mmCIF file of the protein (N, C-alpha, C, O) and its ligand, coordinates in Angstrom:
data_MODEL
# 
_entry.id   MODEL 
# 
loop_
_entity.id 
_entity.type 
_entity.pdbx_number_of_molecules 
1 polymer     1 
2 non-polymer 1 
# 
_entity_poly.entity_id                      1 
_entity_poly.type                           'polypeptide(L)' 
_entity_poly.nstd_linkage                   no 
_entity_poly.nstd_monomer                   no 
_entity_poly.pdbx_seq_one_letter_code       MAILFECPHCNKSLEARDEAAGKTGKCPSCGKDIKVPEKTSADTAK 
_entity_poly.pdbx_seq_one_letter_code_can   MAILFECPHCNKSLEARDEAAGKTGKCPSCGKDIKVPEKTSADTAK 
_entity_poly.pdbx_strand_id                 A 
# 
loop_
_entity_poly_seq.entity_id 
_entity_poly_seq.num 
_entity_poly_seq.mon_id 
_entity_poly_seq.hetero 
1 1  MET n 
1 2  ALA n 
1 3  ILE n 
1 4  LEU n 
1 5  PHE n 
1 6  GLU n 
1 7  CYS n 
1 8  PRO n 
1 9  HIS n 
1 10 CYS n 
1 11 ASN n 
1 12 LYS n 
1 13 SER n 
1 14 LEU n 
1 15 GLU n 
1 16 ALA n 
1 17 ARG n 
1 18 ASP n 
1 19 GLU n 
1 20 ALA n 
1 21 ALA n 
1 22 GLY n 
1 23 LYS n 
1 24 THR n 
1 25 GLY n 
1 26 LYS n 
1 27 CYS n 
1 28 PRO n 
1 29 SER n 
1 30 CYS n 
1 31 GLY n 
1 32 LYS n 
1 33 ASP n 
1 34 ILE n 
1 35 LYS n 
1 36 VAL n 
1 37 PRO n 
1 38 GLU n 
1 39 LYS n 
1 40 THR n 
1 41 SER n 
1 42 ALA n 
1 43 ASP n 
1 44 THR n 
1 45 ALA n 
1 46 LYS n 
# 
loop_
_struct_asym.id 
_struct_asym.entity_id 
A 1 
B 2 
# 
loop_
_chem_comp.id 
_chem_comp.type 
_chem_comp.mon_nstd_flag 
ALA 'L-peptide linking' y 
ARG 'L-peptide linking' y 
ASN 'L-peptide linking' y 
ASP 'L-peptide linking' y 
CYS 'L-peptide linking' y 
GLU 'L-peptide linking' y 
GLY 'peptide linking'   y 
HIS 'L-peptide linking' y 
ILE 'L-peptide linking' y 
LEU 'L-peptide linking' y 
LYS 'L-peptide linking' y 
MET 'L-peptide linking' y 
PHE 'L-peptide linking' y 
PRO 'L-peptide linking' y 
SER 'L-peptide linking' y 
THR 'L-peptide linking' y 
VAL 'L-peptide linking' y 
ZN  non-polymer         . 
# 
_pdbx_entity_nonpoly.entity_id   2 
_pdbx_entity_nonpoly.name        ? 
_pdbx_entity_nonpoly.comp_id     ZN 
# 
_pdbx_nonpoly_scheme.asym_id         B 
_pdbx_nonpoly_scheme.entity_id       2 
_pdbx_nonpoly_scheme.mon_id          ZN 
_pdbx_nonpoly_scheme.ndb_seq_num     1 
_pdbx_nonpoly_scheme.pdb_seq_num     101 
_pdbx_nonpoly_scheme.auth_seq_num    101 
_pdbx_nonpoly_scheme.pdb_mon_id      ZN 
_pdbx_nonpoly_scheme.auth_mon_id     ZN 
_pdbx_nonpoly_scheme.pdb_strand_id   A 
_pdbx_nonpoly_scheme.pdb_ins_code    . 
# 
loop_
_atom_site.group_PDB 
_atom_site.id 
_atom_site.type_symbol 
_atom_site.label_atom_id 
_atom_site.label_alt_id 
_atom_site.label_comp_id 
_atom_site.label_asym_id 
_atom_site.label_entity_id 
_atom_site.label_seq_id 
_atom_site.pdbx_PDB_ins_code 
_atom_site.Cartn_x 
_atom_site.Cartn_y 
_atom_site.Cartn_z 
_atom_site.occupancy 
_atom_site.B_iso_or_equiv 
_atom_site.pdbx_formal_charge 
_atom_site.auth_seq_id 
_atom_site.auth_comp_id 
_atom_site.auth_asym_id 
_atom_site.auth_atom_id 
_atom_site.pdbx_PDB_model_num 
ATOM   1   N  N  . MET A 1 1  ? 115.003 180.959 88.524 1.00 0.00 ? 1   MET A N  1 
ATOM   2   C  CA . MET A 1 1  ? 115.513 179.661 88.610 1.00 0.00 ? 1   MET A CA 1 
ATOM   3   C  C  . MET A 1 1  ? 117.108 179.779 88.231 1.00 0.00 ? 1   MET A C  1 
ATOM   4   O  O  . MET A 1 1  ? 117.566 180.601 87.437 1.00 0.00 ? 1   MET A O  1 
ATOM   5   N  N  . ALA A 1 2  ? 117.822 178.850 88.915 1.00 0.00 ? 2   ALA A N  1 
ATOM   6   C  CA . ALA A 1 2  ? 119.223 178.956 88.697 1.00 0.00 ? 2   ALA A CA 1 
ATOM   7   C  C  . ALA A 1 2  ? 119.652 177.521 88.366 1.00 0.00 ? 2   ALA A C  1 
ATOM   8   O  O  . ALA A 1 2  ? 118.981 176.498 88.504 1.00 0.00 ? 2   ALA A O  1 
ATOM   9   N  N  . ILE A 1 3  ? 120.922 177.649 87.894 1.00 0.00 ? 3   ILE A N  1 
ATOM   10  C  CA . ILE A 1 3  ? 121.615 176.374 87.551 1.00 0.00 ? 3   ILE A CA 1 
ATOM   11  C  C  . ILE A 1 3  ? 122.669 176.079 88.658 1.00 0.00 ? 3   ILE A C  1 
ATOM   12  O  O  . ILE A 1 3  ? 123.504 176.932 88.957 1.00 0.00 ? 3   ILE A O  1 
ATOM   13  N  N  . LEU A 1 4  ? 122.622 174.901 89.243 1.00 0.00 ? 4   LEU A N  1 
ATOM   14  C  CA . LEU A 1 4  ? 123.533 174.516 90.165 1.00 0.00 ? 4   LEU A CA 1 
ATOM   15  C  C  . LEU A 1 4  ? 124.634 173.747 89.464 1.00 0.00 ? 4   LEU A C  1 
ATOM   16  O  O  . LEU A 1 4  ? 124.252 173.003 88.561 1.00 0.00 ? 4   LEU A O  1 
ATOM   17  N  N  . PHE A 1 5  ? 125.911 173.792 89.715 1.00 0.00 ? 5   PHE A N  1 
ATOM   18  C  CA . PHE A 1 5  ? 126.967 173.113 89.306 1.00 0.00 ? 5   PHE A CA 1 
ATOM   19  C  C  . PHE A 1 5  ? 128.156 173.194 90.103 1.00 0.00 ? 5   PHE A C  1 
ATOM   20  O  O  . PHE A 1 5  ? 128.238 174.077 90.957 1.00 0.00 ? 5   PHE A O  1 
ATOM   21  N  N  . GLU A 1 6  ? 129.187 172.286 89.903 1.00 0.00 ? 6   GLU A N  1 
ATOM   22  C  CA . GLU A 1 6  ? 130.415 172.337 90.642 1.00 0.00 ? 6   GLU A CA 1 
ATOM   23  C  C  . GLU A 1 6  ? 131.532 172.659 89.699 1.00 0.00 ? 6   GLU A C  1 
ATOM   24  O  O  . GLU A 1 6  ? 131.651 172.278 88.534 1.00 0.00 ? 6   GLU A O  1 
ATOM   25  N  N  . CYS A 1 7  ? 132.408 173.502 90.467 1.00 0.00 ? 7   CYS A N  1 
ATOM   26  C  CA . CYS A 1 7  ? 133.689 174.071 89.622 1.00 0.00 ? 7   CYS A CA 1 
ATOM   27  C  C  . CYS A 1 7  ? 134.451 172.655 89.369 1.00 0.00 ? 7   CYS A C  1 
ATOM   28  O  O  . CYS A 1 7  ? 134.508 171.728 90.178 1.00 0.00 ? 7   CYS A O  1 
ATOM   29  N  N  . PRO A 1 8  ? 134.994 172.693 88.132 1.00 0.00 ? 8   PRO A N  1 
ATOM   30  C  CA . PRO A 1 8  ? 135.794 171.416 87.883 1.00 0.00 ? 8   PRO A CA 1 
ATOM   31  C  C  . PRO A 1 8  ? 137.127 171.688 88.376 1.00 0.00 ? 8   PRO A C  1 
ATOM   32  O  O  . PRO A 1 8  ? 137.988 170.825 88.203 1.00 0.00 ? 8   PRO A O  1 
ATOM   33  N  N  . HIS A 1 9  ? 137.424 172.796 88.981 1.00 0.00 ? 9   HIS A N  1 
ATOM   34  C  CA . HIS A 1 9  ? 138.884 173.053 89.296 1.00 0.00 ? 9   HIS A CA 1 
ATOM   35  C  C  . HIS A 1 9  ? 138.903 172.881 90.916 1.00 0.00 ? 9   HIS A C  1 
ATOM   36  O  O  . HIS A 1 9  ? 139.826 172.231 91.406 1.00 0.00 ? 9   HIS A O  1 
ATOM   37  N  N  . CYS A 1 10 ? 138.035 173.375 91.649 1.00 0.00 ? 10  CYS A N  1 
ATOM   38  C  CA . CYS A 1 10 ? 138.105 173.376 93.048 1.00 0.00 ? 10  CYS A CA 1 
ATOM   39  C  C  . CYS A 1 10 ? 136.931 172.648 93.691 1.00 0.00 ? 10  CYS A C  1 
ATOM   40  O  O  . CYS A 1 10 ? 136.876 172.453 94.905 1.00 0.00 ? 10  CYS A O  1 
ATOM   41  N  N  . ASN A 1 11 ? 135.952 172.235 92.789 1.00 0.00 ? 11  ASN A N  1 
ATOM   42  C  CA . ASN A 1 11 ? 134.690 171.398 93.188 1.00 0.00 ? 11  ASN A CA 1 
ATOM   43  C  C  . ASN A 1 11 ? 133.953 172.146 94.209 1.00 0.00 ? 11  ASN A C  1 
ATOM   44  O  O  . ASN A 1 11 ? 133.486 171.526 95.165 1.00 0.00 ? 11  ASN A O  1 
ATOM   45  N  N  . LYS A 1 12 ? 133.798 173.430 94.109 1.00 0.00 ? 12  LYS A N  1 
ATOM   46  C  CA . LYS A 1 12 ? 133.082 174.195 94.963 1.00 0.00 ? 12  LYS A CA 1 
ATOM   47  C  C  . LYS A 1 12 ? 131.644 174.184 94.146 1.00 0.00 ? 12  LYS A C  1 
ATOM   48  O  O  . LYS A 1 12 ? 131.565 174.119 92.920 1.00 0.00 ? 12  LYS A O  1 
ATOM   49  N  N  . SER A 1 13 ? 130.659 174.252 94.944 1.00 0.00 ? 13  SER A N  1 
ATOM   50  C  CA . SER A 1 13 ? 129.197 174.340 94.603 1.00 0.00 ? 13  SER A CA 1 
ATOM   51  C  C  . SER A 1 13 ? 128.968 175.776 94.038 1.00 0.00 ? 13  SER A C  1 
ATOM   52  O  O  . SER A 1 13 ? 129.208 176.777 94.714 1.00 0.00 ? 13  SER A O  1 
ATOM   53  N  N  . LEU A 1 14 ? 128.497 175.823 92.775 1.00 0.00 ? 14  LEU A N  1 
ATOM   54  C  CA . LEU A 1 14 ? 128.286 177.192 92.373 1.00 0.00 ? 14  LEU A CA 1 
ATOM   55  C  C  . LEU A 1 14 ? 126.881 177.366 91.805 1.00 0.00 ? 14  LEU A C  1 
ATOM   56  O  O  . LEU A 1 14 ? 126.284 176.371 91.393 1.00 0.00 ? 14  LEU A O  1 
ATOM   57  N  N  . GLU A 1 15 ? 126.329 178.552 91.761 1.00 0.00 ? 15  GLU A N  1 
ATOM   58  C  CA . GLU A 1 15 ? 124.932 178.769 91.347 1.00 0.00 ? 15  GLU A CA 1 
ATOM   59  C  C  . GLU A 1 15 ? 125.061 180.062 90.165 1.00 0.00 ? 15  GLU A C  1 
ATOM   60  O  O  . GLU A 1 15 ? 125.627 181.137 90.364 1.00 0.00 ? 15  GLU A O  1 
ATOM   61  N  N  . ALA A 1 16 ? 124.436 179.671 89.014 1.00 0.00 ? 16  ALA A N  1 
ATOM   62  C  CA . ALA A 1 16 ? 124.394 180.684 87.914 1.00 0.00 ? 16  ALA A CA 1 
ATOM   63  C  C  . ALA A 1 16 ? 122.981 180.883 87.424 1.00 0.00 ? 16  ALA A C  1 
ATOM   64  O  O  . ALA A 1 16 ? 122.077 180.050 87.481 1.00 0.00 ? 16  ALA A O  1 
ATOM   65  N  N  . ARG A 1 17 ? 122.920 182.100 86.938 1.00 0.00 ? 17  ARG A N  1 
ATOM   66  C  CA . ARG A 1 17 ? 121.469 182.406 86.380 1.00 0.00 ? 17  ARG A CA 1 
ATOM   67  C  C  . ARG A 1 17 ? 121.196 181.689 85.021 1.00 0.00 ? 17  ARG A C  1 
ATOM   68  O  O  . ARG A 1 17 ? 122.133 181.510 84.242 1.00 0.00 ? 17  ARG A O  1 
ATOM   69  N  N  . ASP A 1 18 ? 120.050 181.313 84.750 1.00 0.00 ? 18  ASP A N  1 
ATOM   70  C  CA . ASP A 1 18 ? 119.629 180.557 83.498 1.00 0.00 ? 18  ASP A CA 1 
ATOM   71  C  C  . ASP A 1 18 ? 120.249 181.308 82.302 1.00 0.00 ? 18  ASP A C  1 
ATOM   72  O  O  . ASP A 1 18 ? 120.633 180.668 81.324 1.00 0.00 ? 18  ASP A O  1 
ATOM   73  N  N  . GLU A 1 19 ? 120.349 182.572 82.353 1.00 0.00 ? 19  GLU A N  1 
ATOM   74  C  CA . GLU A 1 19 ? 120.868 183.394 81.212 1.00 0.00 ? 19  GLU A CA 1 
ATOM   75  C  C  . GLU A 1 19 ? 122.506 182.928 80.893 1.00 0.00 ? 19  GLU A C  1 
ATOM   76  O  O  . GLU A 1 19 ? 123.046 182.989 79.788 1.00 0.00 ? 19  GLU A O  1 
ATOM   77  N  N  . ALA A 1 20 ? 123.028 182.532 81.954 1.00 0.00 ? 20  ALA A N  1 
ATOM   78  C  CA . ALA A 1 20 ? 124.507 182.226 81.871 1.00 0.00 ? 20  ALA A CA 1 
ATOM   79  C  C  . ALA A 1 20 ? 124.658 180.735 81.378 1.00 0.00 ? 20  ALA A C  1 
ATOM   80  O  O  . ALA A 1 20 ? 125.787 180.243 81.362 1.00 0.00 ? 20  ALA A O  1 
ATOM   81  N  N  . ALA A 1 21 ? 123.728 180.106 81.034 1.00 0.00 ? 21  ALA A N  1 
ATOM   82  C  CA . ALA A 1 21 ? 123.964 178.564 80.554 1.00 0.00 ? 21  ALA A CA 1 
ATOM   83  C  C  . ALA A 1 21 ? 124.628 178.707 79.333 1.00 0.00 ? 21  ALA A C  1 
ATOM   84  O  O  . ALA A 1 21 ? 124.357 179.577 78.505 1.00 0.00 ? 21  ALA A O  1 
ATOM   85  N  N  . GLY A 1 22 ? 125.692 177.667 79.192 1.00 0.00 ? 22  GLY A N  1 
ATOM   86  C  CA . GLY A 1 22 ? 126.541 177.603 78.173 1.00 0.00 ? 22  GLY A CA 1 
ATOM   87  C  C  . GLY A 1 22 ? 127.562 178.588 77.958 1.00 0.00 ? 22  GLY A C  1 
ATOM   88  O  O  . GLY A 1 22 ? 128.329 178.518 76.998 1.00 0.00 ? 22  GLY A O  1 
ATOM   89  N  N  . LYS A 1 23 ? 127.604 179.588 78.896 1.00 0.00 ? 23  LYS A N  1 
ATOM   90  C  CA . LYS A 1 23 ? 128.657 180.602 78.934 1.00 0.00 ? 23  LYS A CA 1 
ATOM   91  C  C  . LYS A 1 23 ? 129.838 180.502 79.673 1.00 0.00 ? 23  LYS A C  1 
ATOM   92  O  O  . LYS A 1 23 ? 129.914 179.589 80.496 1.00 0.00 ? 23  LYS A O  1 
ATOM   93  N  N  . THR A 1 24 ? 130.753 181.258 79.534 1.00 0.00 ? 24  THR A N  1 
ATOM   94  C  CA . THR A 1 24 ? 131.995 181.020 80.447 1.00 0.00 ? 24  THR A CA 1 
ATOM   95  C  C  . THR A 1 24 ? 132.130 182.251 81.458 1.00 0.00 ? 24  THR A C  1 
ATOM   96  O  O  . THR A 1 24 ? 131.563 183.336 81.331 1.00 0.00 ? 24  THR A O  1 
ATOM   97  N  N  . GLY A 1 25 ? 132.922 181.899 82.400 1.00 0.00 ? 25  GLY A N  1 
ATOM   98  C  CA . GLY A 1 25 ? 133.034 182.894 83.485 1.00 0.00 ? 25  GLY A CA 1 
ATOM   99  C  C  . GLY A 1 25 ? 134.115 182.523 84.464 1.00 0.00 ? 25  GLY A C  1 
ATOM   100 O  O  . GLY A 1 25 ? 134.774 181.500 84.275 1.00 0.00 ? 25  GLY A O  1 
ATOM   101 N  N  . LYS A 1 26 ? 134.360 183.414 85.649 1.00 0.00 ? 26  LYS A N  1 
ATOM   102 C  CA . LYS A 1 26 ? 135.360 182.875 86.456 1.00 0.00 ? 26  LYS A CA 1 
ATOM   103 C  C  . LYS A 1 26 ? 134.643 182.320 87.768 1.00 0.00 ? 26  LYS A C  1 
ATOM   104 O  O  . LYS A 1 26 ? 133.645 182.817 88.290 1.00 0.00 ? 26  LYS A O  1 
ATOM   105 N  N  . CYS A 1 27 ? 135.320 181.230 88.187 1.00 0.00 ? 27  CYS A N  1 
ATOM   106 C  CA . CYS A 1 27 ? 134.856 180.773 89.507 1.00 0.00 ? 27  CYS A CA 1 
ATOM   107 C  C  . CYS A 1 27 ? 135.116 181.794 90.537 1.00 0.00 ? 27  CYS A C  1 
ATOM   108 O  O  . CYS A 1 27 ? 136.263 182.239 90.494 1.00 0.00 ? 27  CYS A O  1 
ATOM   109 N  N  . PRO A 1 28 ? 134.304 182.312 91.508 1.00 0.00 ? 28  PRO A N  1 
ATOM   110 C  CA . PRO A 1 28 ? 134.420 183.043 92.554 1.00 0.00 ? 28  PRO A CA 1 
ATOM   111 C  C  . PRO A 1 28 ? 135.414 182.669 93.487 1.00 0.00 ? 28  PRO A C  1 
ATOM   112 O  O  . PRO A 1 28 ? 136.083 183.499 94.102 1.00 0.00 ? 28  PRO A O  1 
ATOM   113 N  N  . SER A 1 29 ? 135.552 181.246 93.631 1.00 0.00 ? 29  SER A N  1 
ATOM   114 C  CA . SER A 1 29 ? 136.353 180.665 94.732 1.00 0.00 ? 29  SER A CA 1 
ATOM   115 C  C  . SER A 1 29 ? 137.862 180.554 94.352 1.00 0.00 ? 29  SER A C  1 
ATOM   116 O  O  . SER A 1 29 ? 138.776 180.945 95.078 1.00 0.00 ? 29  SER A O  1 
ATOM   117 N  N  . CYS A 1 30 ? 138.033 179.898 92.970 1.00 0.00 ? 30  CYS A N  1 
ATOM   118 C  CA . CYS A 1 30 ? 139.394 179.822 92.649 1.00 0.00 ? 30  CYS A CA 1 
ATOM   119 C  C  . CYS A 1 30 ? 139.914 180.692 91.565 1.00 0.00 ? 30  CYS A C  1 
ATOM   120 O  O  . CYS A 1 30 ? 141.120 180.730 91.320 1.00 0.00 ? 30  CYS A O  1 
ATOM   121 N  N  . GLY A 1 31 ? 139.026 181.404 90.896 1.00 0.00 ? 31  GLY A N  1 
ATOM   122 C  CA . GLY A 1 31 ? 139.338 182.322 89.994 1.00 0.00 ? 31  GLY A CA 1 
ATOM   123 C  C  . GLY A 1 31 ? 139.709 181.860 88.631 1.00 0.00 ? 31  GLY A C  1 
ATOM   124 O  O  . GLY A 1 31 ? 140.149 182.679 87.824 1.00 0.00 ? 31  GLY A O  1 
ATOM   125 N  N  . LYS A 1 32 ? 139.571 180.669 88.329 1.00 0.00 ? 32  LYS A N  1 
ATOM   126 C  CA . LYS A 1 32 ? 139.847 179.966 87.023 1.00 0.00 ? 32  LYS A CA 1 
ATOM   127 C  C  . LYS A 1 32 ? 138.617 180.022 86.086 1.00 0.00 ? 32  LYS A C  1 
ATOM   128 O  O  . LYS A 1 32 ? 137.474 180.195 86.508 1.00 0.00 ? 32  LYS A O  1 
ATOM   129 N  N  . ASP A 1 33 ? 138.922 179.870 84.848 1.00 0.00 ? 33  ASP A N  1 
ATOM   130 C  CA . ASP A 1 33 ? 137.666 179.987 83.886 1.00 0.00 ? 33  ASP A CA 1 
ATOM   131 C  C  . ASP A 1 33 ? 136.909 178.785 84.028 1.00 0.00 ? 33  ASP A C  1 
ATOM   132 O  O  . ASP A 1 33 ? 137.441 177.682 84.151 1.00 0.00 ? 33  ASP A O  1 
ATOM   133 N  N  . ILE A 1 34 ? 135.656 178.981 84.013 1.00 0.00 ? 34  ILE A N  1 
ATOM   134 C  CA . ILE A 1 34 ? 134.633 177.607 84.014 1.00 0.00 ? 34  ILE A CA 1 
ATOM   135 C  C  . ILE A 1 34 ? 133.535 177.955 83.135 1.00 0.00 ? 34  ILE A C  1 
ATOM   136 O  O  . ILE A 1 34 ? 133.184 179.108 82.886 1.00 0.00 ? 34  ILE A O  1 
ATOM   137 N  N  . LYS A 1 35 ? 133.022 176.914 82.687 1.00 0.00 ? 35  LYS A N  1 
ATOM   138 C  CA . LYS A 1 35 ? 131.779 176.957 81.719 1.00 0.00 ? 35  LYS A CA 1 
ATOM   139 C  C  . LYS A 1 35 ? 130.490 176.538 82.444 1.00 0.00 ? 35  LYS A C  1 
ATOM   140 O  O  . LYS A 1 35 ? 130.337 175.438 82.973 1.00 0.00 ? 35  LYS A O  1 
ATOM   141 N  N  . VAL A 1 36 ? 129.765 177.321 82.422 1.00 0.00 ? 36  VAL A N  1 
ATOM   142 C  CA . VAL A 1 36 ? 128.277 177.090 82.842 1.00 0.00 ? 36  VAL A CA 1 
ATOM   143 C  C  . VAL A 1 36 ? 127.451 176.011 82.107 1.00 0.00 ? 36  VAL A C  1 
ATOM   144 O  O  . VAL A 1 36 ? 127.056 176.270 80.970 1.00 0.00 ? 36  VAL A O  1 
ATOM   145 N  N  . PRO A 1 37 ? 127.172 174.861 82.654 1.00 0.00 ? 37  PRO A N  1 
ATOM   146 C  CA . PRO A 1 37 ? 126.422 173.844 81.772 1.00 0.00 ? 37  PRO A CA 1 
ATOM   147 C  C  . PRO A 1 37 ? 125.007 174.347 81.582 1.00 0.00 ? 37  PRO A C  1 
ATOM   148 O  O  . PRO A 1 37 ? 124.438 175.187 82.278 1.00 0.00 ? 37  PRO A O  1 
ATOM   149 N  N  . GLU A 1 38 ? 124.468 173.617 80.396 1.00 0.00 ? 38  GLU A N  1 
ATOM   150 C  CA . GLU A 1 38 ? 123.090 173.896 80.122 1.00 0.00 ? 38  GLU A CA 1 
ATOM   151 C  C  . GLU A 1 38 ? 122.242 173.330 81.352 1.00 0.00 ? 38  GLU A C  1 
ATOM   152 O  O  . GLU A 1 38 ? 122.701 172.574 82.208 1.00 0.00 ? 38  GLU A O  1 
ATOM   153 N  N  . LYS A 1 39 ? 120.969 173.800 81.307 1.00 0.00 ? 39  LYS A N  1 
ATOM   154 C  CA . LYS A 1 39 ? 120.141 173.303 82.336 1.00 0.00 ? 39  LYS A CA 1 
ATOM   155 C  C  . LYS A 1 39 ? 119.900 171.914 82.171 1.00 0.00 ? 39  LYS A C  1 
ATOM   156 O  O  . LYS A 1 39 ? 119.775 171.359 81.079 1.00 0.00 ? 39  LYS A O  1 
ATOM   157 N  N  . THR A 1 40 ? 119.829 171.279 83.458 1.00 0.00 ? 40  THR A N  1 
ATOM   158 C  CA . THR A 1 40 ? 119.758 169.747 83.569 1.00 0.00 ? 40  THR A CA 1 
ATOM   159 C  C  . THR A 1 40 ? 118.342 169.382 83.288 1.00 0.00 ? 40  THR A C  1 
ATOM   160 O  O  . THR A 1 40 ? 117.459 170.232 83.410 1.00 0.00 ? 40  THR A O  1 
ATOM   161 N  N  . SER A 1 41 ? 118.070 168.115 82.903 1.00 0.00 ? 41  SER A N  1 
ATOM   162 C  CA . SER A 1 41 ? 116.722 167.804 82.695 1.00 0.00 ? 41  SER A CA 1 
ATOM   163 C  C  . SER A 1 41 ? 115.840 167.781 83.784 1.00 0.00 ? 41  SER A C  1 
ATOM   164 O  O  . SER A 1 41 ? 114.619 167.806 83.629 1.00 0.00 ? 41  SER A O  1 
ATOM   165 N  N  . ALA A 1 42 ? 116.436 167.731 84.968 1.00 0.00 ? 42  ALA A N  1 
ATOM   166 C  CA . ALA A 1 42 ? 115.712 167.612 86.187 1.00 0.00 ? 42  ALA A CA 1 
ATOM   167 C  C  . ALA A 1 42 ? 114.952 169.100 86.520 1.00 0.00 ? 42  ALA A C  1 
ATOM   168 O  O  . ALA A 1 42 ? 113.844 169.204 87.046 1.00 0.00 ? 42  ALA A O  1 
ATOM   169 N  N  . ASP A 1 43 ? 115.730 170.103 86.128 1.00 0.00 ? 43  ASP A N  1 
ATOM   170 C  CA . ASP A 1 43 ? 115.209 171.488 86.259 1.00 0.00 ? 43  ASP A CA 1 
ATOM   171 C  C  . ASP A 1 43 ? 113.930 171.736 85.439 1.00 0.00 ? 43  ASP A C  1 
ATOM   172 O  O  . ASP A 1 43 ? 113.056 172.521 85.808 1.00 0.00 ? 43  ASP A O  1 
ATOM   173 N  N  . THR A 1 44 ? 113.874 171.007 84.285 1.00 0.00 ? 44  THR A N  1 
ATOM   174 C  CA . THR A 1 44 ? 112.742 171.379 83.523 1.00 0.00 ? 44  THR A CA 1 
ATOM   175 C  C  . THR A 1 44 ? 111.428 170.601 83.693 1.00 0.00 ? 44  THR A C  1 
ATOM   176 O  O  . THR A 1 44 ? 110.386 170.849 83.086 1.00 0.00 ? 44  THR A O  1 
ATOM   177 N  N  . ALA A 1 45 ? 111.626 169.557 84.665 1.00 0.00 ? 45  ALA A N  1 
ATOM   178 C  CA . ALA A 1 45 ? 110.431 168.911 85.052 1.00 0.00 ? 45  ALA A CA 1 
ATOM   179 C  C  . ALA A 1 45 ? 109.518 169.562 86.015 1.00 0.00 ? 45  ALA A C  1 
ATOM   180 O  O  . ALA A 1 45 ? 108.395 169.143 86.298 1.00 0.00 ? 45  ALA A O  1 
ATOM   181 N  N  . LYS A 1 46 ? 110.130 170.708 86.536 1.00 0.00 ? 46  LYS A N  1 
ATOM   182 C  CA . LYS A 1 46 ? 109.051 171.384 87.500 1.00 0.00 ? 46  LYS A CA 1 
ATOM   183 C  C  . LYS A 1 46 ? 107.861 172.155 86.945 1.00 0.00 ? 46  LYS A C  1 
ATOM   184 O  O  . LYS A 1 46 ? 107.045 172.666 87.712 1.00 0.00 ? 46  LYS A O  1 
HETATM 185 ZN ZN . ZN  B 2 .  ? 136.692 177.000 91.297 1.00 0.00 2 101 ZN  A ZN 1 
# 
């Protein structure tokens, strides 16, 4: 399962692994630092 979120800098839709929740990385589109959000409540409902 993956975390879907948008880059706050370029608004590109990104996908990160669950293990990356709460961690920081670089956006593959704009190259700026981004933080991967925690899992959304909708994901845990499955
Ligand atoms: Zn970006």
